[in-house]
Each structure stands twice: as structure tokens, then as C-alpha cells.
N, CA, C and O of each residue as an XYZ file, in Angstrom:
648
protein
N      -5.879    -11.274      5.245
C      -6.416     -9.851      4.798
C      -5.708     -9.229      5.870
O      -5.144    -10.071      6.570
N      -5.526     -7.954      6.275
C      -4.847     -7.432      7.841
C      -6.099     -7.676      9.406
O      -5.762     -7.766     10.587
N      -7.257     -7.716      8.940
C      -8.328     -7.910      9.951
C      -7.856     -8.887     11.037
O      -7.726     -8.470     12.188
N      -7.521    -10.519     10.645
C      -7.240    -11.407     11.918
C      -6.540    -10.957     12.667
O      -7.095    -10.317     13.560
N      -4.992    -11.045     12.709
C      -3.928    -10.624     12.974
C      -3.849     -9.465     13.628
O      -3.400     -9.326     14.766
N      -4.376     -8.433     12.773
C      -4.276     -7.031     12.381
C      -4.803     -6.343     13.615
O      -4.111     -5.504     14.191
N      -5.954     -6.657     14.022
C      -6.574     -5.994     15.297
C      -5.588     -5.914     16.703
O      -5.670     -4.974     17.494
N      -5.060     -6.558     16.796
C      -4.428     -6.385     17.906
C      -2.519     -5.807     17.694
O      -1.605     -5.680     18.510
N      -2.625     -5.563     16.021
C      -1.591     -4.622     15.914
C      -2.170     -3.011     15.375
O      -1.510     -2.138     14.811
N      -3.154     -2.996     15.643
C      -4.123     -1.539     15.340
C      -4.222     -1.093     13.574
O      -4.225     -0.084     12.868
N      -4.296     -2.585     13.453
C      -4.568     -2.829     11.476
C      -6.360     -3.264     11.175
O      -6.836     -4.390     11.324
N      -7.027     -2.161     10.775
C      -8.788     -3.076     10.720
C      -8.757     -3.336     10.044
O      -7.721     -3.120      9.414
N     -10.203     -4.334      9.205
C     -10.560     -5.286      8.307
C     -10.574     -4.301      7.064
O     -11.151     -3.224      7.217
N      -9.994     -4.583      5.871
C     -10.048     -4.034      4.548
C     -11.025     -4.958      3.707
O     -10.666     -6.096      3.403
N     -12.002     -4.563      3.413
C     -12.610     -5.415      2.332
C     -13.171     -4.803      1.269
O     -13.827     -3.800      1.549
N     -13.101     -5.143      0.007
C     -13.608     -4.497     -1.391
C     -15.100     -4.627     -1.330
O     -15.561     -3.797     -2.114
N     -16.210     -5.411     -0.652
C     -17.117     -5.732     -0.479
C     -18.216     -4.082      0.207
O     -19.400     -3.809      0.408
N     -17.190     -3.574      0.301
C     -17.701     -2.081      1.585
C     -18.922     -1.801      0.369
O     -19.025     -2.019     -0.838
N     -19.865     -1.118      1.573
C     -21.110     -0.385      0.603
C     -20.675      1.205      0.865
O     -20.360      1.767      1.914
N     -20.785      1.723     -0.534
C     -20.445      2.868     -0.324
C     -19.454      3.536     -1.748
O     -18.762      2.648     -2.246
N     -19.326      4.687     -2.321
C     -18.886      5.058     -3.413
C     -17.749      5.154     -3.416
O     -17.067      5.309     -2.403
N     -17.039      5.026     -5.361
C     -15.964      3.883     -4.958
C     -14.924      5.367     -4.219
O     -13.923      4.932     -3.651
N     -14.998      6.351     -4.188
C     -14.426      7.660     -3.477
C     -13.789      7.074     -2.123
O     -12.602      6.964     -1.814
N     -15.339      6.617     -1.176
C     -14.769      6.465     -0.121
C     -14.257      5.358      0.215
O     -13.950      5.293      1.406
N     -14.007      4.256     -0.548
C     -13.619      2.628     -0.956
C     -12.134      2.658     -0.923
O     -11.287      2.010     -0.308
N     -12.097      3.681     -1.838
C     -10.696      4.033     -1.745
C      -9.874      4.594     -0.817
O      -8.729      4.159     -0.695
N     -10.324      5.610     -0.053
C      -9.700      6.331      1.081
C      -9.798      5.353      2.168
O      -9.027      5.613      3.091
N     -10.512      4.308      2.335
C     -10.637      3.423      3.042
C      -9.303      2.215      2.827
O      -8.642      1.671      3.712
N      -9.228      2.083      1.652
C      -8.139      1.307      0.931
C      -7.030      1.945      1.550
O      -6.544      1.424      2.553
N      -6.426      3.312      0.957
C      -5.658      4.153      1.328
C      -5.287      4.339      2.366
O      -4.072      4.377      2.556
N      -6.028      4.491      3.235
C      -6.146      4.199      5.106
C      -4.949      3.077      5.228
O      -3.781      3.188      5.599
N      -5.623      2.090      4.823
C      -5.286      0.379      5.180
C      -3.883     -0.107      4.947
O      -3.264     -0.869      5.690
N      -3.343      0.566      3.529
C      -2.191      0.800      2.995
C      -1.497      1.502      3.742
O      -0.534      0.787      4.021
N      -1.370      2.597      4.314
C      -0.854      3.369      5.020
C      -0.683      3.207      6.588
O       0.134      3.846      7.251
N      -1.637      2.188      7.129
C      -1.374      1.515      8.404
C      -0.470      0.732      7.992
O       0.551      0.854      8.669
N      -0.358     -0.305      6.875
C       0.593     -1.399      7.172
C       1.939      0.028      6.749
O       2.888      0.038      7.534
N       1.970      0.863      5.865
C       3.241      1.307      5.611
C       3.939      2.296      7.662
O       4.991      2.834      8.009
N       3.017      2.099      8.150
C       3.343      2.498      9.765
C       4.323      1.921     10.369
O       5.307      2.388     10.942
N       3.751      0.199     10.080
C       3.883     -0.678     10.748
C       5.542     -1.139     10.216
O       6.486     -1.575     10.875
N       5.418     -0.844      8.824
C       6.921     -1.172      8.266
C       8.038     -0.164      8.758
O       9.254     -0.318      8.872
N       7.264      0.858      8.997
C       8.367      2.177      9.651
C       8.422      1.856     11.089
O       9.033      2.741     11.686
N       7.884      0.634     12.094
C       7.926      0.669     13.336
C       9.107     -0.146     13.558
O       9.988     -0.088     14.416
N       8.788     -1.385     11.984
C       9.845     -2.517     12.277
C      11.231     -1.878     11.846
O      12.320     -2.316     12.218
N      11.050     -0.788     11.018
C      12.641     -0.660     10.211
C      13.225      0.254     11.719
O      14.129     -0.192     12.426
N      12.478      1.625     12.013
C      12.690      1.723     13.483
C      13.574      0.971     14.544
O      14.521      1.447     15.170
N      12.988     -0.495     14.627
C      13.742     -1.280     15.447
C      14.350     -1.966     15.207
O      14.320     -3.058     15.776
N      15.086     -1.721     14.383
C      16.665     -2.161     13.654
C      17.521     -1.757     14.835
O      17.299     -1.098     15.851
N      18.637     -2.417     14.317
C      18.666     -3.666     14.462
C      18.649     -4.764     15.501
O      18.900     -5.953     15.304
N      18.219     -4.012     16.966
C      18.209     -5.243     17.827
C      17.104     -4.976     18.592
O      17.239     -5.210     19.793
N      16.229     -4.623     18.285
C      14.628     -4.824     18.675
C      13.740     -5.606     17.964
O      12.584     -5.479     18.366
N      13.874     -6.296     17.136
C      13.062     -7.034     15.993
C      11.889     -7.722     16.332
O      11.986     -8.868     16.770
N      10.620     -7.105     16.170
C       9.695     -7.246     16.561
C       9.055     -8.576     15.439
O       8.317     -8.397     14.470
N       9.631     -9.943     15.959
C       9.000    -10.908     14.974
C       7.256    -10.929     14.587
O       6.736    -11.058     13.479
N       6.659    -10.767     15.819
C       5.501    -11.059     15.408
C       4.796     -9.686     14.431
O       3.670     -9.828     13.954
N       5.635     -8.307     14.197
C       4.954     -7.792     13.789
C       5.559     -8.086     11.958
O       4.892     -8.052     10.924
N       7.234     -8.399     12.177
C       7.222     -9.152     10.333
C       6.567     -9.961      9.703
O       6.485     -9.988      8.475
N       5.801    -11.027     10.802
C       4.815    -12.088     10.426
C       3.589    -11.381      9.554
O       3.153    -11.637      8.432
N       3.242    -10.446     10.482
C       1.918    -10.111     10.249
C       2.468     -9.344      8.899
O       1.710     -9.538      7.949
N       3.565     -8.549      8.597
C       3.616     -7.421      7.835
C       4.134     -8.220      6.623
O       4.039     -7.620      5.552
N       4.648     -9.420      6.586
C       5.307    -10.333      5.406
C       3.883    -11.016      4.736
O       3.718    -10.943      3.518
N       2.866    -11.685      5.610
C       1.861    -12.161      5.151
C       0.617    -11.389      4.710
O      -0.405    -11.916      4.269
N       0.779    -10.348      4.846
C      -0.287     -9.181      4.673
C       0.184     -8.370      3.189
O      -0.490     -8.623      2.190
N       1.342     -7.403      3.070
C       1.550     -7.154      2.650
C       1.234     -7.261      0.565
O       0.856     -6.430     -0.261
N       1.613     -8.618      0.484
C       1.623     -8.579     -1.122
C      -0.155     -8.839     -1.099
O      -0.692     -8.215     -2.014
N      -1.024     -9.544     -0.327
C      -1.746     -9.528     -0.337
C      -3.080     -8.405     -0.543
O      -4.082     -8.646     -1.218
N      -2.870     -7.405      0.055
C      -3.354     -6.058      0.790
C      -2.902     -5.041     -1.295
O      -3.464     -4.514     -2.255
N      -1.795     -5.347     -0.855
C      -1.847     -4.461     -2.057
C      -2.127     -4.735     -3.221
O      -2.458     -3.770     -3.910
N      -2.107     -6.292     -3.977
C      -3.136     -7.028     -5.024
C      -4.120     -6.284     -5.368
O      -4.315     -5.637     -6.397
N      -5.258     -6.539     -3.618
C      -6.636     -5.991     -4.007
C      -6.786     -4.765     -4.010
O      -7.542     -4.290     -4.857
N      -6.091     -3.865     -3.039
C      -6.138     -2.535     -3.785
C      -5.637     -2.156     -4.701
O      -5.800     -0.956     -4.922
N      -5.042     -2.714     -5.393
C      -4.561     -1.971     -6.742
C      -5.591     -2.833     -7.896
O      -5.559     -2.284     -8.997
N      -6.443     -4.010     -7.843
C      -6.968     -4.418     -8.634
C      -7.968     -3.666     -8.489
O      -8.482     -3.176     -9.494
N      -8.532     -3.368     -7.090
C      -9.533     -2.312     -7.484
C      -9.630     -0.825     -8.000
O     -10.627     -0.298     -8.495
N      -8.406     -0.260     -7.785
C      -8.272      1.288     -8.271
C      -7.727      0.855    -10.106
O      -7.813      1.699    -10.998
N      -7.402     -0.024    -10.261
C      -7.321     -0.416    -11.821
C      -9.010     -1.354    -12.870
O      -9.301     -1.536    -14.052
N      -9.476     -1.586    -11.882
C     -10.905     -1.838    -12.285
C     -11.904     -1.004    -12.108
O     -12.821     -1.049    -12.928
N     -11.961     -0.160    -11.130
C     -12.970      1.096    -10.631
C     -12.203      1.988    -10.401
O     -13.007      2.779     -9.908
N     -11.506      2.363    -10.377
C     -11.163      4.541    -10.000
C     -10.242      4.744    -10.893
O     -10.309      5.948    -11.140
N      -9.333      4.226    -11.590
C      -8.705      4.548    -13.254
C      -9.861      4.758    -14.249
O      -9.939      5.679    -15.062
N     -10.564      3.970    -14.098
C     -11.259      3.942    -15.857
C     -12.452      5.007    -15.062
O     -13.336      5.345    -15.849
N     -12.551      5.364    -14.173
C     -13.183      6.528    -13.651
C     -12.458      7.844    -14.256
O     -12.866      8.659    -15.084
N     -11.162      7.754    -13.504
C     -10.434      9.418    -13.550
C     -10.362      9.230    -15.288
O     -10.725     10.222    -15.920
N     -10.023      8.305    -15.897
C      -9.703      8.271    -17.448
C     -11.133      8.710    -18.104
O     -11.181      9.323    -19.171
N     -11.947      8.447    -17.582
C     -13.510      9.145    -18.397
C     -13.391     10.814    -17.903
O     -13.328     11.720    -18.734
N     -13.378     10.971    -16.921
C     -13.206     11.971    -16.745
C     -12.260     12.923    -17.135
O     -12.616     14.101    -17.156
N     -11.042     12.605    -17.468
C      -9.950     13.301    -18.136
C     -10.170     13.719    -19.510
O      -9.824     14.814    -19.953
N     -11.115     12.249    -20.565
C     -11.211     12.250    -21.309
C     -12.125     13.856    -21.559
O     -11.859     14.847    -22.238
N     -13.394     13.474    -20.559
C     -14.328     14.526    -21.033
C     -14.089     15.737    -20.762
O     -14.964     16.585    -20.939
N     -12.629     16.118    -20.191
C     -12.016     17.545    -20.412
C     -11.137     17.922    -21.074
O     -10.612     19.035    -21.070
N     -10.889     16.971    -21.737
C      -9.814     16.711    -23.220
C      -8.760     16.771    -22.568
O      -8.000     17.556    -23.135
N      -8.158     16.194    -21.341
C      -6.764     16.039    -20.533
C      -6.160     14.704    -20.833
O      -6.992     13.812    -21.001
N      -4.776     14.327    -20.947
C      -4.321     13.161    -21.279
C      -4.235     12.343    -20.296
O      -4.181     13.052    -19.291
N      -4.191     11.262    -20.001
C      -4.254      9.949    -19.045
C      -3.044      9.670    -18.808
O      -3.014      8.638    -18.137
N      -1.608     10.222    -19.097
C      -0.597      9.401    -19.060
C      -0.553      9.546    -17.497
O       0.085      8.634    -16.972
N      -0.999     10.335    -16.752
C      -0.240      9.907    -15.300
C      -0.658      9.012    -14.591
O      -0.126      8.532    -13.590
N      -2.077      8.625    -15.304
C      -3.135      6.911    -15.215
C      -2.152      5.918    -15.253
O      -1.954      5.193    -14.278
N      -1.379      5.800    -16.525
C      -0.593      4.945    -17.229
C       0.702      5.276    -16.165
O       1.403      4.272    -16.040
N       1.047      6.100    -15.603
C       2.066      6.164    -15.032
C       1.842      5.184    -12.990
O       2.600      4.455    -12.350
N       0.307      5.797    -12.678
C       0.245      4.903    -11.354
C       0.325      3.130    -11.379
O       0.689      2.213    -10.644
N      -0.459      3.406    -13.168
C      -0.729      1.304    -13.390
C       0.986      0.644    -13.367
O       1.271     -0.437    -12.851
N       2.035      1.614    -14.078
C       3.130      1.174    -13.622
C       4.179      1.452    -12.573
O       5.356      1.094    -12.525
N       3.343      2.294    -11.617
C       3.978      2.042    -10.231
C       3.676      0.987     -9.529
O       4.481      0.419     -8.791
N       2.241      0.569     -9.740
C       1.756     -0.777     -9.030
C       2.397     -1.802     -9.907
O       2.517     -2.709     -9.083
N       2.778     -2.167    -10.770
C       3.684     -3.473    -11.015
C       4.937     -3.061    -10.277
O       5.489     -3.931     -9.603
N       5.372     -2.045    -10.310
C       6.763     -1.897     -9.639
C       6.668     -2.171     -7.973
O       7.630     -2.463     -7.263
N       5.827     -2.072     -7.704
C       5.261     -2.180     -6.200
C       4.849     -3.419     -6.065
O       5.457     -4.096     -5.236
N       4.288     -3.736     -6.444
C       3.910     -5.640     -6.507
C       5.570     -6.693     -6.302
O       5.804     -7.732     -5.684
N       6.310     -5.911     -7.039
C       7.304     -6.419     -7.030
C       8.033     -6.760     -5.972
O       8.524     -7.861     -5.720
N       8.095     -5.584     -5.246
C       8.966     -4.773     -4.322
C       8.731     -5.769     -3.077
O       9.508     -6.449     -2.407
N       6.986     -5.522     -3.037
C       6.308     -6.351     -1.876
C       6.853     -7.726     -2.102
O       7.584     -8.202     -1.233
N       6.637     -8.256     -2.933
C       7.400     -9.899     -2.812
C       8.636     -9.868     -2.270
O       8.920    -10.876     -1.624
N       9.445     -9.040     -2.332
C      11.089     -8.540     -1.917
C      10.953     -8.642     -0.449
O      11.586     -9.321      0.359
N      10.303     -8.087     -0.345
C       9.980     -7.003      0.865
C       9.856     -8.405      2.100
O      10.495     -8.747      3.095
N       8.331     -9.051      1.149
C       8.076     -9.955      1.830
C       9.278    -11.147      2.275
O       9.328    -11.687      3.381
N       9.927    -11.324      1.483
C      10.722    -12.616      1.526
C      12.084    -12.108      2.698
O      12.656    -12.784      3.553
N      12.268    -10.722      2.318
C      13.197    -10.452      3.232
C      12.621    -10.452      4.527
O      13.498    -10.748      5.338
N      11.405    -10.225      5.134
C      10.885    -10.138      6.598
C      10.717    -11.440      6.975
O      11.210    -11.749      8.060
N      10.165    -12.245      6.375
C      10.540    -13.851      6.354
C      11.819    -14.363      6.566
O      12.032    -15.348      7.273
N      12.488    -13.869      6.107
C      13.847    -14.229      6.474
C      14.708    -13.688      8.217
O      15.551    -14.228      8.934
N      13.891    -12.321      8.299
C      14.651    -11.968      9.253
C      14.065    -12.565     10.362
O      14.525    -12.392     11.491
N      12.851    -13.422     10.084
C      12.426    -13.922     11.599
C      12.962    -15.358     11.664
O      12.628    -16.130     12.563
N      13.626    -15.617     10.888
C      14.013    -16.843     11.135
C      15.575    -17.291     11.473
O      16.169    -18.245     11.975
N      15.894    -15.858     10.816
C      17.768    -15.744     11.001
C      18.288    -14.707     11.945
O      18.464    -13.536     11.607
N      18.503    -15.129     13.014
C      19.214    -13.722     13.801
C      20.274    -13.407     12.943
O      20.925    -12.801     13.794
N      20.830    -13.348     12.138
C      22.274    -12.960     11.566
C      21.864    -12.456     10.276
O      22.647    -12.500      9.328
N      20.352    -11.839     10.130
C      20.102    -10.993      8.834
C      20.464     -9.386      8.547
O      20.738     -8.435      9.279
N      20.357     -9.528      7.447
C      21.344     -7.766      7.806
C      20.433     -6.922      7.465
O      19.843     -6.630      6.424
N      20.429     -6.472      8.901
C      19.644     -4.943      9.261
C      19.329     -4.389      8.739
O      18.136     -4.301      8.450
N      20.693     -3.336      8.103
C      20.687     -2.613      7.298
C      19.934     -2.664      6.068
O      19.084     -1.846      5.714
N      20.435     -4.012      5.256
C      19.976     -4.024      3.606
C      17.846     -3.956      4.383
O      16.952     -3.272      3.883
N      17.712     -4.834      5.545
C      15.974     -4.814      5.598
C      15.737     -3.711      5.582
O      15.251     -3.266      4.543
N      15.999     -2.714      6.825
C      15.907     -1.261      7.255
C      15.975     -0.570      5.787
O      14.901     -0.144      5.361
N      17.090     -0.418      4.992
C      16.822      0.183      3.665
C      15.614     -0.251      2.812
O      14.718      0.588      2.707
N      15.462     -1.365      2.223
C      13.771     -1.942      2.084
C      12.705     -1.683      2.489
O      11.775     -1.499      1.705
N      12.563     -1.606      3.724
C      11.277     -1.281      3.867
C      11.264      0.574      3.983
O      10.358      1.327      3.629
N      12.537      0.913      4.574
C      12.382      2.765      3.531
C      11.508      3.026      2.663
O      10.386      3.531      2.680
N      12.378      2.489      1.684
C      12.235      2.656      0.323
C      11.005      1.888     -0.122
O      10.531      2.322     -1.172
N      10.438      0.966      0.358
C       9.434      0.490      0.490
C       7.944      1.536      0.762
O       7.106      1.924     -0.051
N       8.030      1.706      1.857
C       7.151      2.716      2.339
C       7.383      4.240      2.250
O       6.597      5.049      2.742
N       8.208      4.488      1.771
C       8.557      5.822      1.229
C       8.024      6.063     -0.060
O       7.557      7.169     -0.335
N       8.050      5.143     -0.870
C       7.696      5.235     -2.352
C       6.297      4.845     -2.097
O       5.874      4.523     -3.207
N       5.218      4.681     -1.113
C       4.172      3.682     -1.471
C       2.676      4.813     -0.789
O       1.446      4.807     -0.806
N       4.144      5.912     -0.096
C       3.163      6.685      0.530
C       3.197      7.800     -0.743
O       2.246      8.133     -1.450
N       4.404      8.205     -0.800
C       4.345      9.585     -2.288
C       3.188      8.839     -3.772
O       2.748      9.568     -4.661
N       2.968      7.656     -3.718
C       2.266      6.706     -4.488
C       0.726      7.460     -4.311
O       0.070      7.998     -5.202
N       0.361      7.307     -2.792
C      -0.856      7.371     -2.446
C      -1.167      9.009     -2.320
O      -2.310      9.418     -2.521
N      -0.197      9.820     -2.013
C      -0.305     11.391     -1.328
C      -0.725     11.845     -3.468
O      -1.219     12.910     -3.840
N      -0.365     10.794     -4.309
C      -0.034     11.443     -5.251
C      -2.103     11.547     -6.105
O      -2.845     12.328     -6.700
N      -2.059     10.009     -5.491
C      -3.559      9.672     -5.706
C      -4.835     10.961     -5.380
O      -5.646     11.625     -6.025
N      -4.388     10.788     -3.957
C      -5.373     11.991     -3.457
C      -5.414     13.365     -3.697
O      -6.336     14.170     -3.563
N      -3.866     13.545     -4.204
C      -4.399     14.970     -4.975
C      -4.025     15.086     -6.400
O      -3.349     15.996     -6.878
N      -4.539     14.053     -7.048
C      -4.817     14.016     -8.679
C      -6.419     13.013     -8.622
O      -7.556     13.423     -8.856
N      -6.095     11.992     -8.334
C      -7.092     10.866     -8.374
C      -8.216     11.134     -7.994
O      -9.193     11.120     -8.742
N      -8.268     11.571     -6.129
C      -9.633     11.942     -5.974
C     -10.343     12.633     -6.223
O     -11.534     12.528     -6.514
N      -9.291     13.930     -6.088
C      -9.507     15.629     -6.565
C     -10.696     15.570     -7.939
O     -11.703     16.275     -7.999
N     -10.238     14.469     -9.051
C     -11.039     14.085    -10.391
C     -12.081     13.517    -10.671
O     -12.833     13.679    -11.633
N     -12.170     12.340     -9.199
C     -13.076     11.113     -9.274
C     -14.460     11.716     -7.986
O     -15.595     11.241     -8.037
N     -14.091     12.697     -7.027
C     -14.828     13.316     -6.633
C     -14.693     14.689     -5.833
O     -14.168     14.883     -4.737
N     -15.464     15.793     -6.897
C     -15.002     16.762     -6.297
C     -15.222     17.409     -5.123
O     -14.898     18.536     -4.748
N     -16.019     16.237     -4.423
C     -16.104     17.050     -2.638
C     -14.858     16.944     -2.084
O     -14.423     17.986     -1.593
N     -13.919     15.630     -2.009
C     -12.718     15.619     -1.807
C     -12.017     16.713     -1.917
O     -12.094     17.280     -3.006
N     -11.037     17.401     -0.724
C     -10.057     18.304     -0.641
C     -10.089     18.730      0.380
O      -9.279     19.595      0.714
């Protein structure tokens, strides 16, 4: 989890055992993922000549477990609440299906990105253009996903969120 090595990088601990309501936990989880996206952007901005291998190592080891935990929480806690509310409103839930499909894609991309970061750590001849493209593609997509969740899901499950 981000907490151990992350404190020195400005990323706090994330724990699904937090007390509080589901929307508060989701906002915290999204904050952790956005913090990781910021770190990935720093790595991308450092390419090709100023790669911080410590940041790469942290990102490579944090990326998949963090996304897995956050996606699992959303799919088992948040999405059922959202589907229930949509059903109550008589609205379709196809957007939730889309978010779940994006989780699968993001998880797969996270694995590829973690491997590319690990390769950059050990290989001074890594392809900086390819890594930069992968990093930007990943964090841009994840940021859009979270923005949609905030505009659609959080508003749906927490009327005070606006």
C-alpha cells in the first residue's frame, strides 16, 4: 500500500478499513489514486534525462494493488448502492457497467505500466518515448474515470456531494 514508502513521496496511507460512510471512503480512495496519477505525471515530465528510479519503483509496486483495492471497494460497495438508487429512480445502469469495464481495462494497463516502469529502473536504454506515452495514457484515462465517478456516482449516492 502507498503508506510505507509513500510518506516520503507525499502519498498517504489508504485503507478500506476506514471508519465513515462509503462516499467518504470513496473520496479518500480517489484521492489516493489521483495522488498516484500526479506521481506518474512527475515521472513522465522527468523523461528522458531525469528519471527518478525511486519514484518509478514506488509507482511500479503501488499501482496494481492500489487500483485492485479501490476497484474492489467500488464494485462491492459503491456500485451496488448506485444501481439501487438508479433502480429507485427508474433509470438505466449502463454507466455503471461501463465503469466496471473500465476497471478491467485500467487493471490490465496498470500491469503493463508497472512492468515498463520496472524495466526503466534497471535498463538505462529504456524507450523513454514509449514510457512517457504509456504514463500519460494511463493517468489521463484514470483521471477522466474519477471525474466521471465524482460527477455521476458520488452525486447519486451522496446528495450532499456537489
